[in-house]
C-alpha positions in Angstrom: -58.6 -69.2 58.5 -58.3 -65.6 59.9 -58.7 -64.9 63.6 -62.0 -63.0 62.9 -63.3 -66.0 60.9 -62.3 -68.4 63.6 -64.1 -66.4 66.2 -67.3 -66.4 64.1 -67.1 -70.1 63.5 -66.4 -71.0 67.1 -69.0 -68.6 68.4 -71.6 -70.3 66.1 -70.4 -73.7 67.4 -71.0 -72.6 70.9 -74.6 -71.5 70.1 -75.3 -74.7 68.2 -73.9 -76.9 71.0 -77.4 -77.3 72.5 -79.2 -77.8 69.2 -78.0 -81.4 68.6 -77.3 -81.2 64.9 -77.9 -84.6 63.4 -75.5 -84.6 60.4 -71.8 -84.2 60.9 -70.3 -81.0 59.5 -66.8 -79.6 59.3 -66.3 -76.3 61.0 -63.0 -75.8 59.2 -59.3 -76.3 59.7 -57.3 -74.5 62.5 -53.6 -74.3 63.1 -52.0 -73.5 66.5 -48.4 -73.2 67.7 -47.6 -74.8 71.0 -45.4 -72.0 72.2 -42.7 -71.7 73.5 -42.0 -74.7 71.2 -41.9 -74.6 67.5 -44.5 -77.4 67.1 -47.6 -76.5 65.2 -50.8 -78.6 65.3 -53.3 -78.5 62.4 -56.7 -79.9 63.1 -60.0 -80.2 61.3 -62.9 -79.6 63.6 -66.1 -81.6 62.9 -69.4 -81.1 64.7 -71.5 -84.2 65.2 -74.4 -83.1 67.4 -73.0 -81.9 70.6 -69.6 -83.5 70.0 -66.7 -81.8 68.3 -63.9 -84.0 67.0 -60.4 -83.0 66.2 -58.4 -84.8 63.5 -55.0 -83.7 62.2 -51.3 -83.7 62.9 -48.4 -82.1 64.7 -45.8 -80.9 62.1 -43.0 -81.6 64.7 -41.3 -78.3 63.7 -41.2 -79.3 60.0 -39.7 -82.7 60.5 -39.9 -85.2 57.6 -42.6 -87.2 59.5 -45.7 -85.6 61.0 -47.3 -86.9 64.2 -51.0 -87.9 63.8 -53.4 -86.6 66.4 -57.0 -87.1 67.4 -59.1 -85.4 70.1 -62.2 -83.6 71.2 -63.4 -80.0 71.8 -66.1 -79.0 74.3 -67.7 -75.7 75.2 -67.1 -74.9 78.9 -69.6 -73.2 81.2 -67.2 -70.3 81.7 -67.3 -69.4 78.0 -64.0 -71.0 77.0 -63.5 -74.0 74.8 -61.7 -77.0 76.1 -59.4 -78.9 73.8 -58.0 -82.3 74.4 -56.0 -84.4 71.9 -53.5 -87.3 71.8 -50.4 -87.1 69.6 -48.6 -90.2 68.4 -45.1 -88.9 68.0 -43.1 -90.2 65.0 -41.0 -92.2 64.8 -41.4 -94.4 67.8 -45.2 -93.9 68.5 -44.8 -92.5 72.0 -48.1 -90.9 72.9 -48.4 -87.5 74.5 -51.8 -86.0 75.6 -52.4 -82.2 75.4 -55.1 -80.2 77.2 -55.9 -76.5 76.5 -58.5 -73.9 77.2 -59.0 -71.3 74.5 -61.0 -68.1 74.7 -63.1 -66.6 71.9 -61.2 -63.3 72.3 -57.8 -64.7 71.2 -58.7 -68.1 69.9 -55.8 -69.3 72.1 -54.9 -70.0 75.7 -52.8 -72.0 78.1 -51.9 -75.6 77.3 -50.2 -78.4 79.2 -49.2 -82.0 78.3 -48.8 -85.3 80.0 -45.0 -85.0 79.9 -45.2 -81.9 82.1 -44.6 -79.3 79.4 -46.7 -76.1 79.5 -47.1 -73.0 77.3 -49.6 -70.9 75.3 -51.6 -72.1 72.3 -51.3 -69.4 69.7 -53.5 -69.3 66.6 -51.4 -69.3 63.3 -48.3 -68.8 65.5 -44.9 -69.2 63.8 -42.4 -68.0 66.4 -38.9 -69.5 66.7 -38.4 -72.2 69.3 -37.1 -75.6 70.1 -39.0 -78.8 69.5 -41.3 -80.0 72.2 -39.4 -82.7 74.2 -40.4 -86.2 73.3 -42.4 -88.0 76.0 -40.4 -90.4 78.1 -41.2 -94.1 78.2 -43.0 -95.4 81.3 -44.6 -93.5 84.2 -43.8 -89.8 84.6 -42.4 -88.4 87.8 -44.9 -88.4 90.6 -46.9 -91.4 89.3 -48.3 -93.4 92.1 -49.5 -97.0 91.7 -51.9 -98.2 94.5 -52.8 -101.9 94.7 -56.5 -102.7 95.0 -57.4 -104.2 98.4 -58.0 -107.7 97.0 -55.1 -107.7 94.6 -53.4 -111.1 94.4 -50.5 -110.2 92.2 -47.6 -107.7 92.5 -48.5 -104.0 92.1 -45.6 -103.2 89.9 -43.0 -105.5 88.2 -40.0 -104.1 86.4 -37.8 -106.3 84.3 -34.6 -105.3 82.6 -34.2 -106.4 79.0 -32.2 -109.7 78.7 -29.2 -109.9 76.4 -27.6 -112.9 74.7 -24.1 -111.9 75.9 -23.0 -110.6 79.3 -23.5 -106.9 78.5 -24.6 -104.7 81.4 -28.2 -103.8 80.8 -29.7 -100.7 82.5 -31.1 -101.1 86.0 -34.7 -102.4 86.1 -35.6 -99.8 88.7 -33.8 -96.6 89.6 -34.5 -94.7 92.8 -32.2 -91.7 92.5 -31.4 -88.8 94.8 -28.2 -86.8 94.6 -25.7 -89.3 93.0 -22.5 -90.1 94.9 -19.2 -89.6 93.1 -18.6 -93.4 92.6 -21.1 -96.2 92.3 -19.5 -99.7 92.0 -21.0 -102.1 89.3 -23.9 -99.7 88.6 -24.3 -101.3 85.1 -25.3 -104.7 86.6 -27.8 -103.4 89.1 -31.3 -104.8 89.2 -32.3 -102.0 91.5 -30.2 -98.8 91.8 -30.9 -96.6 94.7 -28.6 -93.6 95.4 -28.5 -90.9 97.9 -25.9 -88.7 99.5 -27.8 -88.5 102.8 -30.2 -90.8 104.6 -31.0 -94.4 103.6 -30.7 -95.6 100.0 -32.8 -98.7 100.6 -34.9 -99.5 103.7 -36.4 -102.9 104.0 -38.9 -103.6 106.8 -40.9 -106.8 107.3 -43.2 -108.0 110.0 -43.0 -111.5 108.7 -40.3 -112.6 106.3 -37.4 -110.8 104.7 -36.9 -107.0 104.5 -34.5 -107.2 101.5 -33.7 -110.2 99.4 -30.8 -109.9 96.9 -29.6 -112.8 94.7 -27.6 -113.2 91.6 -27.5 -116.1 89.1 -23.8 -115.8 88.5 -22.5 -115.2 85.0 -19.6 -112.9 85.4 -17.0 -113.4 88.2 -17.2 -110.7 90.8 -20.9 -109.9 90.5 -22.8 -109.7 93.7 -26.4 -110.0 94.8 -26.0 -106.9 97.0 -23.4 -104.2 97.1 -23.6 -101.6 99.9 -21.2 -98.7 100.2 -21.1 -95.6 102.4 -19.5 -92.3 101.9 -17.5 -92.3 105.1 -20.3 -91.8 107.5 -22.9 -94.2 108.9 -23.3 -97.8 108.1 -23.2 -99.5 104.6 -25.6 -102.1 106.0 -27.5 -101.8 109.3 -29.5 -105.0 110.0 -31.7 -105.4 113.0 -33.7 -108.5 114.0 -36.4 -108.3 116.6 -37.1 -112.0 116.8 -35.4 -115.4 116.6 -34.6 -115.0 112.9 -31.2 -113.7 111.7 -30.9 -110.0 110.7 -28.9 -111.1 107.6 -29.2 -114.4 105.9 -26.7 -115.1 103.1 -26.4 -118.3 101.1 -23.2 -118.9 99.1 -22.8 -121.0 96.0 -19.4 -121.5 94.4 -18.2 -118.3 96.1 -18.5 -116.5 99.4 -22.0 -115.6 100.6 -20.7 -112.3 102.0 -17.5 -110.6 101.1 -16.4 -107.7 103.3 -13.5 -105.4 102.3 -11.6 -103.5 104.9 -11.5 -99.7 105.0 -9.0 -97.1 106.3 -8.8 -98.9 109.7 -8.2 -102.2 108.0 -11.4 -103.7 109.6 -13.5 -105.7 107.2 -15.9 -106.9 109.8 -16.9 -105.3 113.1 -19.3 -106.9 115.6 -21.0 -104.3 117.8 -22.1 -106.4 120.7 -23.3 -110.0 120.5 -21.5 -113.1 119.5 -21.1 -115.4 116.5 -23.4 -118.3 115.9 -22.7 -121.0 113.4 -25.4 -123.4 112.1 -26.2 -125.7 109.2 -24.6 -128.9 108.0 -21.2 -127.5 107.1 -20.0 -125.3 110.0 -16.6 -123.4 110.3 -16.7 -124.1 114.1 -17.4 -127.6 115.3 -16.4 -130.3 117.9 -14.2 -133.2 116.9 -13.9 -136.4 119.0 -11.0 -138.8 118.6 -12.3 -142.3 117.9 -11.1 -145.7 116.7 -12.1 -144.8 113.1 -10.1 -141.6 113.0 -7.0 -142.2 115.2 -3.8 -143.1 113.4 -0.9 -143.5 115.8 -0.1 -140.1 117.4 -2.9 -138.2 115.6 -6.6 -138.0 115.0 -7.7 -137.2 111.4 -10.2 -134.3 110.7 -12.6 -135.1 107.9 -14.4 -131.8 107.1 -15.4 -130.1 103.8 -13.9 -126.8 104.8 -10.6 -128.5 105.5 -10.2 -131.4 103.1 -7.6 -130.7 100.3 -7.0 -127.2 101.6 -3.4 -127.0 102.9 -3.6 -123.3 103.3 -6.5 -123.4 105.8 -6.0 -121.9 109.2 -7.1 -124.4 111.9 -7.5 -123.3 115.5 -7.8 -126.2 118.0 -8.3 -126.3 121.7 -9.0 -129.4 123.8 -12.2 -129.7 125.9 -11.5 -131.1 129.4 -13.8 -133.9 130.5 -13.8 -136.0 133.7 -14.0 -139.1 131.6 -10.5 -138.5 130.0 -9.0 -136.3 132.7 -5.7 -134.5 132.1 -3.6 -135.6 129.1 0.1 -135.1 129.1 1.9 -133.4 126.2 0.6 -130.7 123.9 -1.4 -130.8 120.7 -0.8 -129.1 117.3 -2.3 -129.4 113.8 -0.7 -131.2 110.9 -1.6 -131.4 107.2 -1.1 -134.7 105.4 -0.5 -133.7 101.7 -0.7 -137.3 100.5 -4.1 -137.9 102.1 -5.3 -134.3 101.7 -6.4 -134.2 105.3 -5.7 -132.2 108.4 -5.0 -133.9 111.8 -4.6 -133.0 115.4 -1.2 -134.3 116.5 0.0 -135.3 119.9 3.3 -133.5 120.3 5.0 -135.9 122.8 4.9 -138.7 120.3 2.5 -140.9 122.4 -0.4 -142.7 120.9 -3.5 -140.4 120.5 -6.1 -141.5 123.1 -9.7 -142.0 122.0 -12.6 -140.1 123.5 -10.8 -136.7 123.5 -13.0 -133.8 122.4 -11.6 -130.7 120.6 -13.1 -127.4 119.6 -12.1 -126.6 116.0 -12.4 -123.3 114.1 -11.5 -123.1 110.4 -10.5 -120.0 108.4 -10.0 -120.5 104.7 -7.7 -118.3 102.7 
């Protein structure tokens, strides 16, 4: 259809828009190019009363498969014609929505799509150009999801595809600023947040946990949380404003927290405050010599962090009490390889008294 004929047909359609034709009738077939891209859309316009439907296809720049499209046209109060249609791209079926406003003078006008592309709709255009980028899966940049006031479920849940073998899937959620030069174990991240300045992840909670990170194991060396810094600031900065700990880590078959030293060889630095141990199995505890654990010159330590661990580092100091008074001779530690137990040994060879209390700190290596 020539531009002149198009103007005549569309002008007539605008005039008839208020007459409410009963029988559907075709107004003809139109082809536009979505410049600056080489994609050309061909549609048949059908009037059904005051409704104008668009049915056709995107030639996808002459690709072997066309992309079907459906849409509507409507006369605008400003004299332009508004077009809106959905294209199901092939193969893959990803949908992109296109909106345009065409004038009767040129039978063309500006267009934009849901993927953020823009250009000019040109009647019977055939200029060279690249193919319109395929729409990406998932929300486009800038999408905001707001939970209803009474929502009982999560506002957004992202799940990375599972694999039968231990192959690194893509992260379930990527929050990405300027990417640092090196990101450890990025392939196994459930959430990947990168930035070269500021905070990569901030977790705040008035009641509960700010950030919870866990791993089900699988491959040795995987971690629930990995935090690195680029030489400035803190990798992890945890603050607690109440009686709960700032960081709560539970270990399984491996360490709950592993800290690796930097250039100053410090793996862990405590900036004010002390160390508190709690729970059933504690690396710092009080041992009391008693009839059931004294064997001659020594008192046997029975502790999960010490049993069958000959390379453990055991630090012992006696607690003075008025009940036992001063005890002559010194004390040292001793590992019985046959029994797989550590003992506190009386160095002067005398029998170990009962009722002596000792502070014990254990470091495993």
